[in-house]
C-alpha positions as CSV (number, residue, x, y, z in Angstrom):
1,R,-0.2,0.1,-0.2
2,Q,3.2,2.7,-0.4
3,D,2.8,5.3,-2.1
4,C,-0.6,4.3,-3.3
5,G,-1.3,8.0,-4.4
6,D,1.4,8.1,-7.3
7,K,0.1,4.4,-8.3
8,L,-3.5,6.0,-8.6
9,K,-2.2,9.0,-10.2
10,A,-0.3,6.7,-12.8
11,F,-2.9,4.1,-13.5
12,L,-5.3,7.1,-14.1
13,D,-3.1,9.0,-16.6
14,R,-3.4,5.7,-18.1
15,T,-7.2,5.6,-18.4
16,H,-9.1,7.0,-21.2
17,Y,-12.8,7.5,-22.0
18,I,-14.9,7.2,-25.3
19,N,-18.2,8.6,-25.7
20,G,-19.8,6.7,-28.7
21,G,-22.0,3.8,-27.5
22,Y,-21.2,0.4,-27.1
23,D,-23.7,-1.5,-29.3
24,N,-23.2,0.4,-32.5
25,K,-20.0,0.0,-35.1
26,Y,-19.2,3.8,-35.1
27,G,-18.9,3.8,-31.5
28,M,-16.7,0.7,-31.8
29,S,-14.5,1.7,-34.2
30,L,-14.3,5.3,-32.4
31,L,-12.7,3.0,-29.5
32,K,-10.1,1.1,-32.2
33,A,-9.2,3.9,-33.1
34,R,-8.3,5.6,-29.7
35,M,-6.5,2.0,-29.1
36,E,-4.5,2.0,-32.0
37,Q,-3.4,5.6,-31.4
38,I,-2.0,4.5,-27.8
39,E,-0.5,1.3,-29.5
40,G,1.4,3.1,-32.2
41,R,3.4,0.4,-34.6
42,S,3.9,-2.0,-31.4
43,K,2.6,-5.1,-31.1
44,A,-0.6,-4.9,-28.7
45,N,-2.7,-7.7,-27.3
46,R,-6.5,-6.9,-26.1
47,I,-9.0,-8.0,-23.1
48,F,-12.4,-6.2,-23.6
49,Y,-14.5,-6.9,-20.2
50,L,-18.7,-6.8,-21.4
51,S,-20.3,-5.2,-18.1
52,V,-22.9,-4.3,-20.3
53,P,-26.7,-5.9,-19.5
54,H,-27.4,-9.0,-21.1
55,E,-29.9,-7.8,-23.4
56,A,-27.3,-5.9,-24.9
57,L,-24.8,-8.3,-25.2
58,L,-24.9,-9.6,-28.0
59,D,-25.2,-6.2,-29.9
60,V,-21.7,-5.5,-28.3
61,A,-20.5,-9.0,-29.1
62,S,-21.4,-8.4,-32.7
63,C,-19.8,-4.7,-33.1
64,L,-16.6,-5.4,-31.2
65,A,-16.2,-8.4,-33.0
66,S,-16.6,-6.5,-36.4
67,S,-15.1,-3.3,-35.3
68,A,-12.4,-3.6,-32.7
69,Q,-9.9,-6.1,-32.5
70,T,-7.1,-6.0,-32.9
71,L,-5.1,-7.8,-35.6
72,K,-1.4,-7.2,-34.0
73,G,-2.2,-10.3,-31.1
74,W,-4.4,-12.0,-28.9
75,N,-8.6,-10.9,-28.0
76,R,-9.8,-12.0,-24.8
77,I,-13.9,-11.4,-24.2
78,I,-15.0,-11.5,-20.6
79,T,-18.6,-11.9,-20.0
80,E,-20.4,-11.9,-16.8
81,K,-23.1,-13.8,-15.3
82,P,-26.0,-14.6,-15.7
83,F,-24.8,-17.2,-18.8
84,G,-28.6,-17.2,-19.9
85,F,-31.7,-17.4,-18.9
86,D,-32.2,-21.6,-19.3
87,P,-30.6,-24.0,-21.5
88,L,-32.0,-22.3,-24.8
89,S,-31.1,-19.0,-24.2
90,S,-27.6,-20.2,-23.1
91,Q,-27.3,-22.2,-26.2
92,R,-28.4,-19.3,-28.3
93,L,-25.6,-16.9,-26.5
94,T,-23.0,-19.5,-26.6
95,Q,-23.3,-20.5,-30.3
96,Y,-23.8,-16.7,-31.3
97,L,-20.5,-15.9,-28.9
98,L,-18.6,-19.3,-30.7
99,S,-19.7,-17.4,-34.8
100,K,-18.0,-14.4,-33.5
101,F,-15.1,-15.4,-31.2
102,E,-12.9,-18.6,-31.0
103,E,-13.8,-20.7,-27.6
104,N,-10.3,-20.1,-26.5
105,Q,-11.1,-16.3,-26.6
106,L,-14.2,-16.6,-24.5
107,Y,-13.6,-15.9,-20.0
108,R,-16.8,-16.1,-18.6
109,I,-16.3,-14.8,-15.1
110,D,-17.5,-15.5,-11.5
111,H,-15.7,-13.2,-9.0
112,L,-16.4,-15.7,-6.3
113,L,-14.5,-18.9,-8.1
114,G,-10.6,-16.3,-7.9
115,R,-11.3,-16.5,-3.9
116,N,-8.2,-18.2,-2.6
117,L,-10.4,-21.5,-1.0
118,I,-10.9,-22.8,-4.9
119,E,-7.2,-22.3,-6.0
120,N,-6.8,-24.6,-2.2
121,L,-8.9,-27.5,-3.3
122,T,-6.9,-28.7,-6.3
123,V,-3.3,-27.8,-3.9
124,L,-4.4,-29.5,-1.2
125,R,-5.6,-33.0,-3.5
126,F,-3.0,-33.0,-6.0
127,A,0.4,-31.8,-3.9
128,N,-0.1,-33.7,-0.5
129,L,-0.4,-37.6,-0.5
130,V,-1.7,-37.7,3.1
131,F,-5.2,-36.7,1.2
132,E,-5.6,-38.1,-2.1
133,P,-5.3,-41.9,-1.3
134,L,-8.3,-40.8,0.8
135,W,-10.5,-38.9,-2.0
136,S,-13.0,-41.2,-2.6
137,R,-16.5,-43.2,-1.6
138,T,-14.2,-45.7,0.0
139,Y,-13.3,-43.5,2.9
140,I,-15.5,-39.9,1.9
141,D,-19.2,-40.3,3.6
142,N,-20.3,-36.3,2.8
143,V,-19.6,-33.3,1.4
144,Q,-21.3,-29.9,2.3
145,V,-20.8,-26.8,0.1
146,V,-21.9,-23.9,2.3
147,L,-22.2,-20.5,0.9
148,S,-24.4,-17.8,3.3
149,E,-24.6,-14.6,3.4
150,D,-25.6,-12.0,6.0
151,L,-27.7,-9.0,5.1
152,A,-25.0,-6.5,4.5
153,V,-23.7,-8.7,1.5
154,H,-25.5,-7.3,-1.8
155,P,-28.9,-7.1,-1.2
156,G,-31.4,-7.3,-3.8
157,R,-28.7,-9.6,-5.9
158,Y,-30.6,-12.4,-6.4
159,F,-33.6,-10.6,-8.3
160,G,-34.6,-9.3,-11.1
161,G,-36.1,-12.8,-12.2
162,Y,-32.9,-15.0,-12.2
163,G,-32.8,-15.7,-8.4
164,I,-30.1,-18.0,-6.5
165,I,-30.4,-20.9,-8.8
166,R,-28.7,-19.0,-11.9
167,D,-26.7,-16.6,-9.8
168,I,-25.0,-18.5,-7.9
169,V,-25.7,-22.5,-7.9
170,H,-25.2,-22.6,-11.9
171,S,-21.7,-21.3,-12.0
172,H,-19.9,-21.4,-8.5
173,V,-21.6,-23.9,-6.5
174,L,-21.2,-26.8,-9.5
175,Q,-17.7,-25.4,-10.6
176,T,-16.7,-25.8,-6.9
177,I,-18.3,-29.4,-6.9
178,A,-16.0,-30.4,-10.2
179,L,-12.7,-29.3,-8.9
180,L,-13.0,-30.8,-5.6
181,A,-14.3,-34.2,-7.5
182,M,-12.6,-34.2,-10.5
183,E,-9.9,-36.8,-11.8
184,P,-6.4,-35.9,-11.8
185,P,-5.9,-33.6,-14.9
186,I,-3.0,-34.6,-17.2
187,S,-1.1,-31.1,-16.4
188,L,-2.1,-28.2,-14.5
189,D,-3.1,-26.7,-18.3
190,G,-5.8,-25.3,-18.3
191,E,-7.9,-27.0,-21.0
192,D,-6.5,-30.1,-19.1
193,I,-8.4,-29.4,-15.9
194,R,-11.5,-28.3,-17.9
195,N,-11.5,-31.6,-19.3
196,E,-11.8,-33.1,-15.9
197,K,-14.5,-30.6,-14.8
198,V,-16.5,-31.5,-17.6
199,K,-16.7,-35.4,-16.9
200,V,-17.7,-34.6,-13.5
201,L,-20.7,-32.4,-14.0
202,R,-22.0,-34.7,-17.2
203,S,-21.8,-37.7,-14.2
204,M,-24.1,-35.6,-12.3
205,R,-27.5,-36.6,-11.0
206,K,-30.4,-34.0,-12.6
207,L,-31.6,-32.7,-9.8
208,E,-35.4,-33.9,-8.6
209,P,-37.6,-31.8,-6.3
210,K,-37.1,-34.4,-3.6
211,D,-34.0,-33.8,-3.1
212,V,-33.8,-29.4,-3.0
213,I,-35.3,-27.2,-0.4
214,L,-35.9,-23.5,-1.4
215,G,-36.4,-20.7,0.6
216,Q,-37.0,-17.3,0.6
217,Y,-37.0,-14.5,3.4
218,K,-39.8,-13.1,4.9
219,A,-39.1,-9.1,5.0
220,S,-41.4,-6.4,6.2
221,S,-42.0,-3.1,4.8
222,R,-39.2,-1.5,6.8
223,D,-36.8,-3.8,5.4
224,R,-34.8,-1.7,2.9
225,I,-34.1,-5.2,0.7
226,D,-37.8,-6.1,1.1
227,K,-39.0,-4.1,-2.0
228,C,-36.4,-6.0,-4.0
229,L,-38.4,-9.2,-4.4
230,D,-39.9,-10.5,-7.0
231,G,-42.5,-13.0,-6.2
232,P,-41.6,-16.8,-5.7
233,T,-37.8,-16.2,-6.6
234,P,-35.9,-18.2,-3.7
235,T,-33.1,-16.6,-2.0
236,Y,-32.3,-20.0,-0.4
237,F,-31.2,-23.2,-2.1
238,A,-30.5,-26.4,-0.5
239,A,-30.1,-29.5,-2.0
240,A,-28.0,-33.2,-2.5
241,L,-26.5,-33.7,-5.3
242,Y,-24.7,-37.1,-6.3
243,I,-21.9,-38.3,-9.0
244,D,-22.7,-41.2,-10.8
245,N,-18.8,-43.2,-11.5
246,A,-16.3,-45.5,-9.8
247,R,-15.1,-42.7,-7.2
248,W,-18.1,-40.8,-5.8
249,D,-20.9,-43.4,-6.4
250,G,-23.1,-42.7,-3.2
251,V,-21.7,-39.8,-1.4
252,P,-23.8,-36.9,-0.9
253,F,-22.6,-33.4,-1.8
254,L,-24.5,-31.2,0.0
255,V,-25.2,-27.7,-0.6
256,K,-26.6,-25.2,1.1
257,T,-26.0,-21.4,0.2
258,G,-29.0,-18.0,0.9
259,L,-29.4,-14.5,1.6
260,G,-30.1,-12.9,4.6
261,L,-29.0,-15.6,7.2
262,I,-27.3,-15.5,10.4
263,K,-24.1,-14.8,9.2
264,H,-21.7,-14.7,5.7
265,Q,-20.0,-18.0,5.7
266,M,-18.1,-20.1,3.0
267,E,-16.9,-23.2,3.8
268,I,-16.2,-27.0,2.3
269,R,-16.3,-29.3,5.3
270,I,-15.4,-33.3,4.2
271,Q,-16.3,-35.9,6.7
272,F,-14.8,-38.8,6.7
273,R,-16.6,-42.5,7.5
274,H,-16.6,-43.8,11.1
275,V,-13.7,-46.6,11.9
276,P,-14.9,-49.4,11.1
277,G,-14.5,-51.7,14.7
278,N,-13.0,-48.6,16.5
279,V,-11.5,-50.5,19.7
280,Y,-12.1,-46.5,21.1
281,H,-16.1,-46.9,20.6
282,E,-16.7,-47.2,24.4
283,C,-14.4,-43.7,24.9
284,I,-16.2,-42.0,22.4
285,G,-19.7,-41.6,24.0
286,H,-23.2,-42.3,22.7
287,N,-23.1,-39.6,19.7
288,I,-20.4,-41.3,17.3
289,D,-20.7,-38.4,15.3
290,R,-18.9,-36.2,17.2
291,A,-15.8,-38.3,16.7
292,T,-15.7,-37.5,13.1
293,N,-12.8,-36.9,11.2
294,E,-13.3,-33.7,8.9
295,L,-11.5,-31.8,6.7
296,I,-12.8,-28.1,6.5
297,L,-11.2,-25.7,4.0
298,R,-13.2,-22.2,5.4
299,D,-13.0,-19.5,3.3
300,V,-14.9,-16.6,5.2
301,P,-15.2,-15.5,8.6
302,D,-11.4,-16.1,9.1
303,E,-9.5,-18.3,6.0
304,A,-8.3,-21.3,7.4
305,I,-7.6,-25.4,6.5
306,L,-8.6,-27.4,10.0
307,V,-8.7,-31.1,9.9
308,K,-10.6,-32.6,12.7
309,V,-9.2,-35.2,14.7
310,N,-9.9,-37.3,17.8
311,N,-6.9,-37.7,20.2
312,K,-6.7,-38.4,24.3
313,V,-7.8,-35.7,27.3
314,P,-4.5,-35.7,28.8
315,G,-4.4,-37.4,32.5
316,L,-5.4,-40.2,34.5
317,G,-8.1,-42.5,32.8
318,L,-8.6,-42.5,29.1
319,Q,-11.2,-40.2,27.5
320,L,-11.2,-38.5,23.8
321,D,-11.7,-35.1,23.1
322,S,-12.4,-33.9,19.1
323,S,-9.9,-31.5,18.6
324,E,-8.9,-29.4,15.1
325,L,-5.5,-29.0,13.5
326,N,-5.5,-25.6,12.6
327,L,-3.9,-23.4,10.1
328,L,-5.7,-20.0,10.6
329,Y,-3.9,-17.6,7.1
330,K,-4.0,-14.2,9.0
331,D,-1.8,-16.0,11.5
332,K,0.9,-17.8,9.5
333,Y,1.0,-15.6,6.5
334,N,1.4,-12.0,6.9
335,M,0.2,-10.6,3.5
336,E,-2.5,-8.5,1.6
337,V,-4.7,-11.4,-0.3
338,P,-5.7,-10.3,-3.5
339,D,-9.5,-9.4,-4.8
340,S,-11.2,-12.3,-6.6
341,Y,-11.6,-9.8,-9.4
342,E,-7.4,-9.2,-9.3
343,H,-6.9,-12.9,-9.1
344,L,-8.8,-13.9,-12.3
345,L,-7.9,-10.6,-14.0
346,L,-4.6,-11.7,-14.0
347,D,-5.7,-15.4,-15.4
348,V,-7.0,-13.5,-18.1
349,I,-3.7,-11.9,-19.3
350,D,-1.4,-14.8,-19.1
351,G,-4.4,-16.8,-20.3
352,D,-4.9,-19.2,-17.9
353,N,-9.0,-20.6,-18.0
354,H,-9.2,-23.2,-15.7
355,L,-11.3,-21.2,-13.2
356,F,-13.7,-19.9,-16.6
357,M,-16.6,-21.8,-17.7
358,R,-16.2,-23.5,-21.3
359,S,-19.1,-23.9,-23.1
360,D,-19.6,-27.8,-22.6
361,E,-19.4,-26.9,-18.8
362,L,-22.0,-24.5,-19.5
363,A,-24.2,-26.9,-21.0
364,A,-23.6,-29.7,-18.7
365,A,-24.5,-27.5,-15.9
366,W,-27.8,-26.5,-17.4
367,N,-28.7,-29.7,-17.9
368,I,-28.1,-30.6,-13.8
369,L,-30.3,-27.9,-13.2
370,T,-33.1,-27.8,-15.8
371,P,-35.8,-30.1,-14.2
372,I,-36.0,-28.4,-10.8
373,M,-36.1,-25.0,-12.6
374,N,-39.0,-25.9,-14.5
375,E,-41.0,-27.6,-11.5
376,I,-40.4,-24.3,-10.6
377,D,-42.0,-22.6,-13.4
378,K,-44.8,-24.7,-13.3
379,D,-45.4,-23.7,-9.0
380,N,-44.8,-27.6,-8.3
381,I,-42.3,-26.5,-6.2
382,S,-43.2,-25.0,-3.0
383,V,-40.5,-22.0,-1.5
384,E,-40.6,-22.1,2.1
385,L,-40.5,-18.2,4.0
386,Y,-37.7,-18.1,6.8
387,E,-36.7,-15.3,8.6
388,L,-34.0,-12.6,8.1
389,G,-31.2,-13.1,10.1
390,G,-32.0,-16.7,10.9
391,R,-30.8,-20.2,10.3
392,G,-32.8,-20.7,7.0
393,P,-35.6,-23.1,6.1
394,V,-36.3,-25.8,8.5
395,G,-36.8,-28.3,5.7
396,A,-32.7,-28.1,4.8
397,Y,-32.0,-29.9,8.3
398,Y,-35.0,-32.8,7.4
399,L,-32.9,-32.6,3.9
400,W,-29.4,-33.5,5.6
401,A,-31.1,-35.9,8.3
402,K,-32.7,-37.9,5.1
403,H,-29.6,-38.2,3.5
404,G,-27.9,-39.6,6.7
405,V,-25.9,-36.4,7.7
406,R,-25.3,-34.5,10.5
407,W,-26.1,-30.7,9.9
408,V,-23.0,-28.6,11.5
409,E,-23.6,-25.3,13.2
410,D,-21.1,-23.5,14.4
């Protein structure tokens, strides 16, 4: 943070504004002329970040493709969520973009995938011998992915017709599970990782109403975000997902994500199976679930890696206790963590696309969610109301229990 003023001035001196409209060739030609003036005769690469209304995206992309690309380097296009409203609109959008650009030019950005937690998923698995041999149905009982937000985070973001399923689940949640569950890639090349992710998504069962709980917070007229509500648009989603392949057959991946909950929390909790024939079962007590080994990857509130193990309580006698081996990042690393967008934009510059959804990943994700979205559109699935600042719909607890999983509340 040293010399922030000078650095900010240097950055602003390199910032230019062109007023000519972004959805017409004239405006794009003005932009291209200004860029060529700045670039001169030297080789130049261009990144176009299309932070535009969703309904204007096709016009912008068309004008950009014909009137603003450089011929002296590469061109990369960043688009924002939502990546379509349903499978059909997403397919049409993808087909149009691929008619104007190559697949390797497209970067579909989701800022939540730029968190350090996401990068740690593959590092923990493939850079540590202790975890990878245990990473299967033989040793793992269930996986829980939690993303809950309190009222201070992005009020009104899930509304306007898209809801939490299209905004969070379609991209962030399914991509997180794909990275966690994929087979080892042959290299760290972005395409090799994407190849493994899409295999996971294609192996995932389509969601059925019996495995989903939807909720919407109850807000009074005094709540400023109440006016953002649009009918039965879900603000909470809980589900049990299954991956039908040899590694994960029968292991529930339980998802909980919602707005207006008791706290802001982002974590992945991997619960291992009980020790078979445990000779210490009499020392554990009646609640054997308390002795479950867990690996917890936490991003919010405090970034940490936790391993829950059983140990003997010091003293006479034999009593077991459950303890956490804790790597708390703020204690270990005295450094400023880059913002998610900084991380992802640097990846675009470097051409690293492993955290950006490819077109086939996009289609596979829609395939998982389409049945449940169709049921919502037909009003065949109820949306449970829950209190602002609470723990979410009660039905989620029953869903966890139905799949034989203990709900963990910190």
